[in-house]
C-alpha positions as CSV (number, residue, x, y, z in Angstrom):
1,M,-81.2,-12.3,130.8
2,I,-79.8,-12.1,127.3
3,T,-81.3,-11.4,123.9
4,V,-80.3,-13.8,121.0
5,F,-81.5,-14.2,117.5
6,R,-83.3,-17.4,116.4
7,E,-84.8,-18.7,113.2
8,I,-88.6,-18.7,113.2
9,A,-90.2,-21.1,110.8
10,L,-93.0,-19.7,108.6
11,R,-95.9,-22.1,107.8
12,Q,-98.5,-21.4,105.2
13,I,-102.1,-22.7,105.3
14,V,-103.0,-23.6,101.7
15,T,-106.0,-21.7,100.3
16,Q,-107.2,-21.5,96.7
17,Q,-105.9,-17.9,96.7
18,S,-102.4,-19.0,97.8
19,K,-102.4,-21.8,95.2
20,D,-103.5,-19.4,92.4
21,I,-100.8,-16.9,93.4
22,S,-98.1,-19.6,93.5
23,L,-99.2,-21.0,90.1
24,R,-99.3,-17.6,88.5
25,Q,-95.7,-16.8,89.8
26,L,-94.5,-20.2,88.6
27,H,-96.1,-19.8,85.2
28,D,-94.5,-16.4,84.9
29,Q,-91.1,-18.0,85.8
30,L,-91.7,-20.7,83.3
31,T,-92.5,-18.2,80.5
32,K,-89.3,-16.2,81.3
33,H,-87.3,-19.4,81.4
34,M,-88.6,-20.7,78.1
35,E,-87.7,-17.3,76.5
36,E,-84.2,-17.7,78.0
37,I,-84.0,-21.2,76.5
38,D,-85.2,-20.0,73.1
39,N,-82.7,-17.1,73.1
40,F,-79.9,-19.4,74.1
41,E,-80.7,-22.0,71.5
42,E,-80.8,-19.3,68.8
43,E,-77.5,-17.8,69.9
44,K,-76.0,-21.3,70.1
45,N,-76.9,-22.1,66.6
46,K,-75.6,-18.7,65.3
47,L,-72.3,-19.2,67.3
48,L,-71.8,-22.7,66.0
49,A,-72.6,-21.7,62.4
50,G,-70.3,-18.7,62.6
51,F,-67.5,-20.7,64.1
52,A,-67.7,-23.3,61.4
53,L,-67.8,-20.6,58.7
54,R,-64.7,-19.0,60.1
55,G,-62.9,-22.3,59.6
56,G,-63.0,-23.6,63.1
57,E,-61.4,-27.0,63.4
58,G,-63.4,-30.1,64.1
59,A,-62.1,-30.6,67.6
60,D,-62.6,-26.9,68.5
61,V,-66.1,-27.0,67.1
62,E,-66.9,-30.2,69.0
63,N,-65.5,-28.7,72.3
64,L,-67.6,-25.6,71.8
65,R,-70.7,-27.8,71.0
66,K,-70.2,-29.8,74.2
67,R,-70.0,-26.7,76.4
68,L,-73.1,-25.2,74.7
69,D,-75.0,-28.5,75.0
70,E,-74.1,-28.7,78.7
71,E,-75.5,-25.2,79.2
72,S,-78.6,-26.2,77.2
73,R,-79.1,-29.2,79.5
74,R,-78.8,-27.0,82.5
75,L,-81.5,-24.7,81.2
76,F,-83.8,-27.6,80.4
77,Q,-83.3,-29.0,83.9
78,G,-84.4,-25.6,85.3
79,K,-87.5,-25.9,83.1
80,D,-88.2,-29.4,84.5
81,E,-87.8,-28.2,88.0
82,I,-90.3,-25.4,87.5
83,M,-92.7,-28.0,86.0
84,R,-92.2,-30.2,89.1
85,Q,-93.0,-27.2,91.3
86,I,-96.2,-26.4,89.3
87,N,-97.3,-30.0,89.7
88,A,-96.6,-30.0,93.5
89,V,-98.6,-26.8,94.0
90,R,-101.5,-28.3,92.0
91,E,-101.5,-31.4,94.4
92,L,-101.7,-29.3,97.6
93,R,-105.0,-29.6,99.5
94,E,-106.8,-26.6,100.9
95,G,-106.2,-26.3,104.7
96,E,-102.9,-28.2,104.5
97,E,-100.0,-26.5,106.3
98,I,-96.7,-26.2,104.3
99,D,-93.3,-24.8,105.0
100,A,-93.0,-21.3,103.7
101,G,-89.4,-20.4,104.7
102,S,-88.1,-18.7,107.7
103,V,-87.3,-15.3,109.3
104,E,-84.9,-14.4,112.0
105,G,-86.1,-12.8,115.2
106,P,-84.9,-11.9,118.7
107,V,-85.8,-13.8,121.9
108,E,-84.9,-13.0,125.5
109,I,-83.6,-16.0,127.4
110,K,-82.8,-16.5,131.0
111,A,-81.5,-19.3,133.2
112,G,-84.0,-22.1,133.4
113,D,-85.6,-21.5,130.0
114,D,-86.2,-24.5,127.7
115,F,-83.9,-23.5,124.8
116,T,-85.2,-26.2,122.5
117,A,-88.8,-24.9,122.9
118,L,-87.6,-21.4,122.2
119,A,-85.9,-22.6,119.0
120,R,-89.1,-24.2,117.6
121,A,-91.1,-20.9,117.2
122,Q,-93.4,-20.8,114.2
123,I,-95.5,-18.1,112.5
124,V,-98.6,-19.5,110.7
125,L,-99.9,-17.5,107.7
126,R,-103.1,-17.7,105.7
127,D,-103.0,-15.6,102.5
128,G,-100.3,-13.4,104.0
129,V,-102.1,-12.8,107.3
130,V,-100.7,-14.1,110.6
131,V,-103.2,-16.4,112.1
132,D,-101.1,-18.1,114.8
133,I,-97.8,-17.8,116.6
134,R,-96.4,-21.0,118.1
135,N,-93.6,-21.0,120.7
């Protein structure tokens, strides 16, 4: 017999409470992200104006603008991703089982064990409480 570590899938049963918690967390994330975008845009404008006032050359200003615009695009893509996640959570149906990540745990194996069955372990949660363990 030997003890090995395996990945154990976590499954979440969707409830109104779990949806509310997820939506609250995502809205908090969105608020922080929007603040980050606002701060970045403000700093970007100050930087570009200051660079131009100091006599930055056209090509240098354009290169700086491109780099800053790329960062701005990246930030807005992050906002869009959070919005997609919010919409996905809103579409979940109560009672539906969804992936909720994984944890690692030990398992003892011996000759003759079905290794694929051991590797498919799952823990099912409802509002943070374990309701089932599937091997």
